[in-house]
Structure formats: C-alpha cells, structure tokens
Backbone as JSON, one array per atom type, in Angstrom:
{
  "sequence": "MARHYSAREFFQQVPNALLRRYFDAKGVLTGFNFFAMTEAKIDLLFDSWKVLPETQRNPIDVEFRVIFRGLRERFLRHQG",
  "N": [[17.04, -11.02, 3.07], [15.56, -12.8, 5.32], [16.78, -14.93, 7.89], [14.84, -16.25, 9.54], [11.67, -17.43, 9.98], [8.8, -15.67, 10.23], [5.27, -15.4, 10.4], [4.98, -12.69, 10.44], [6.34, -11.44, 9.36], [6.72, -13.15, 7.0], [4.62, -11.31, 5.77], [4.88, -9.58, 5.57], [6.75, -9.63, 3.33], [5.44, -10.41, 1.34], [3.73, -10.2, -2.13], [0.73, -7.85, -1.58], [-1.72, -8.35, -3.27], [-1.34, -11.24, -3.36], [-1.08, -12.83, -0.96], [-3.74, -11.85, -0.48], [-4.9, -13.49, -2.94], [-4.77, -16.77, -1.7], [-5.39, -16.56, 0.5], [-8.19, -15.97, -0.26], [-8.55, -18.63, -1.33], [-7.81, -20.42, 0.85], [-10.69, -19.48, 1.45], [-10.56, -17.87, 3.72], [-10.09, -15.69, 6.0], [-12.19, -13.83, 4.28], [-13.9, -11.02, 4.5], [-11.24, -9.67, 5.0], [-10.24, -6.62, 3.87], [-8.17, -6.25, 1.57], [-7.31, -4.74, -0.14], [-7.5, -2.16, 0.75], [-4.86, -2.13, 1.74], [-1.8, -1.91, 2.09], [1.28, -1.95, 0.4], [3.01, -4.65, 1.93], [2.54, -2.55, 4.82], [1.32, -4.15, 7.04], [0.51, -4.45, 9.76], [-3.07, -4.06, 9.88], [-3.22, -7.03, 8.53], [-1.8, -8.33, 10.26], [-3.07, -8.22, 12.71], [-5.55, -9.58, 12.64], [-5.01, -12.19, 11.52], [-3.57, -13.43, 13.82], [-6.07, -13.28, 15.95], [-7.25, -15.33, 14.89], [-9.05, -18.51, 14.9], [-6.44, -21.01, 16.6], [-7.05, -23.39, 15.18], [-7.68, -23.14, 12.46], [-5.26, -20.81, 12.05], [-2.89, -22.53, 12.29], [-2.38, -24.65, 10.62], [-1.99, -23.44, 8.05], [-0.02, -21.31, 9.39], [1.68, -23.34, 8.64], [2.27, -24.48, 6.1], [2.59, -21.48, 5.1], [5.48, -21.72, 6.49], [6.87, -23.69, 4.69], [6.57, -22.73, 2.45], [8.55, -20.17, 2.71], [11.0, -21.45, 3.38], [11.47, -22.1, 1.03], [11.97, -20.29, -0.29], [13.7, -18.97, 0.74], [16.15, -21.25, 0.01], [15.95, -21.09, -2.57], [16.95, -17.75, -2.94], [19.36, -18.15, -1.75], [21.02, -20.02, -3.1], [21.61, -18.48, -5.09], [22.96, -16.5, -4.36], [25.1, -17.36, -3.18]],
  "CA": [[16.3, -12.48, 3.29], [15.34, -12.84, 7.3], [17.09, -16.68, 8.6], [14.6, -17.6, 10.7], [10.52, -17.66, 9.46], [7.65, -14.96, 11.25], [4.12, -14.36, 9.62], [5.06, -10.86, 10.43], [8.03, -10.5, 8.13], [6.04, -13.74, 5.65], [3.62, -10.98, 4.71], [6.08, -7.88, 4.47], [7.58, -9.69, 1.82], [4.76, -11.31, -0.23], [2.76, -9.2, -2.46], [-0.76, -8.4, -0.94], [-2.83, -9.79, -4.08], [-0.87, -12.68, -3.75], [-1.42, -12.64, 0.63], [-5.52, -12.26, -1.19], [-5.02, -14.91, -3.17], [-4.0, -17.32, -0.91], [-6.29, -16.32, 1.27], [-9.58, -16.41, -0.83], [-8.76, -20.12, -2.05], [-8.38, -21.39, 1.81], [-11.67, -19.79, 2.6], [-10.21, -17.79, 5.07], [-9.78, -13.87, 6.16], [-12.65, -13.58, 3.98], [-13.72, -9.93, 4.59], [-10.84, -8.6, 5.64], [-9.85, -5.91, 2.5], [-6.26, -6.33, 0.74], [-7.08, -3.32, -1.3], [-6.8, -0.56, 1.7], [-3.74, -2.27, 2.55], [-0.06, -0.67, 1.46], [2.53, -2.87, 0.57], [4.21, -4.52, 3.65], [2.17, -2.61, 5.56], [0.66, -5.29, 7.45], [-0.01, -4.4, 11.2], [-3.84, -5.42, 10.49], [-3.99, -8.33, 8.18], [-1.21, -9.3, 11.42], [-3.67, -8.44, 14.03], [-6.44, -10.4, 12.14], [-4.35, -13.43, 11.91], [-3.46, -13.5, 14.71], [-6.86, -13.86, 16.29], [-8.12, -16.68, 13.71], [-8.75, -19.79, 15.24], [-5.62, -22.38, 15.78], [-7.42, -24.65, 14.13], [-7.19, -22.8, 10.9], [-3.83, -20.64, 11.85], [-2.57, -23.02, 12.27], [-2.27, -25.64, 8.73], [-1.96, -22.21, 7.16], [1.36, -21.31, 9.3], [2.83, -24.56, 8.66], [2.44, -23.22, 4.49], [4.11, -19.8, 5.06], [6.79, -22.05, 6.41], [7.52, -24.14, 3.49], [7.05, -21.17, 1.39], [9.34, -19.4, 2.91], [12.0, -21.97, 3.37], [11.62, -23.0, 0.0], [12.26, -18.94, -1.29], [15.09, -18.11, 1.46], [16.92, -21.26, -0.45], [16.77, -20.3, -4.09], [17.64, -16.71, -2.62], [20.92, -18.16, -0.76], [21.97, -20.32, -4.47], [21.58, -17.28, -6.11], [24.04, -15.13, -3.75], [26.48, -17.56, -3.3]],
  "C": [[15.95, -12.69, 4.76], [15.45, -14.57, 6.81], [15.57, -16.71, 8.92], [12.85, -16.43, 10.08], [10.02, -16.48, 10.63], [6.55, -15.07, 10.22], [4.31, -13.14, 9.76], [6.01, -10.82, 9.09], [7.65, -11.76, 6.6], [4.74, -12.06, 4.81], [3.99, -9.84, 4.51], [6.24, -8.56, 3.27], [6.53, -10.28, 0.81], [3.86, -10.61, -0.44], [1.42, -9.21, -2.0], [-1.56, -8.62, -1.97], [-2.09, -10.81, -3.98], [-1.67, -13.55, -2.03], [-3.62, -13.3, 0.05], [-5.77, -12.96, -1.65], [-4.86, -16.12, -3.27], [-5.07, -17.39, -0.18], [-7.66, -16.64, 0.81], [-9.59, -17.81, -0.89], [-8.66, -20.42, -0.6], [-9.86, -20.95, 2.19], [-11.24, -18.4, 3.97], [-9.51, -16.28, 4.86], [-11.1, -13.75, 5.04], [-12.93, -12.04, 3.93], [-13.12, -8.85, 5.51], [-10.41, -7.7, 4.26], [-8.69, -5.42, 2.21], [-6.31, -5.07, 0.49], [-7.14, -2.15, -1.03], [-5.59, -0.75, 2.27], [-2.48, -1.85, 1.24], [0.49, -2.02, 1.06], [3.09, -2.7, 1.34], [3.73, -3.67, 5.05], [0.62, -3.22, 6.27], [0.32, -5.57, 9.07], [-1.6, -4.74, 11.06], [-4.04, -6.37, 9.61], [-2.9, -9.1, 10.01], [-2.1, -8.96, 12.98], [-4.64, -9.54, 13.37], [-6.09, -11.82, 12.13], [-3.74, -13.94, 12.73], [-4.73, -14.42, 16.17], [-8.32, -14.94, 15.64], [-7.53, -17.85, 14.61], [-7.08, -21.42, 15.12], [-5.95, -23.28, 15.25], [-7.2, -24.25, 12.04], [-5.68, -21.58, 10.44], [-3.02, -21.54, 11.4], [-1.49, -24.13, 11.18], [-1.77, -24.57, 7.78], [-0.14, -21.52, 7.25], [2.46, -22.36, 8.58], [2.88, -24.87, 6.88], [3.56, -22.43, 4.64], [5.23, -21.24, 5.39], [7.7, -22.69, 5.38], [7.89, -23.38, 2.55], [8.14, -20.95, 1.35], [10.78, -20.23, 2.84], [13.12, -22.24, 1.9], [11.92, -21.95, -0.98], [13.44, -18.5, -0.59], [15.77, -19.62, 0.27], [16.8, -20.8, -1.57], [17.33, -19.18, -3.8], [18.72, -17.07, -2.27], [21.78, -19.03, -2.33], [21.75, -19.23, -5.08], [22.82, -16.46, -5.1], [25.11, -15.96, -3.68], [27.06, -18.35, -5.1]]
}
C-alpha cells in the first residue's frame, strides 16, 4: 500500500463499484460511466475528477484521505 495519499492511487486501489456508489451517493460525477471503466484503469475517472470545481472536489478529497489513512493503518497493523 502506498505511504502517501494521492487521488489517482486511491482510485486505482478502490473497486470501481465502491467508487460508483460513493459518487452516486454524493451526487457527483453522475454522468460518468463507471461500467465502461476496467478495474484500476482510472485515467478517464481521474480526468473527470480534476475538472470538478474545488468546492466539490476538496471536501470529497478530505474524506478519501481519511479512508486512505484508516486503510493504511489497518494494513500496517496486519503486517507487524
């Protein structure tokens, strides 16, 4: 698992179905076709993410960082 958060790596590590559910629940990227995206091939998603207004992207990015940190801590505990 990566040591530092980046949205690109986060998208690569999270299953597409979970990303779709998350974004649907937030009402963001509603027109994006998650079904056409193969696992870990997130270039189109990342491009769509980058053009979101900061007022939408920043709060979600904070949530992703929290999720990433929790997953990383869990991963490290199981490695030790």
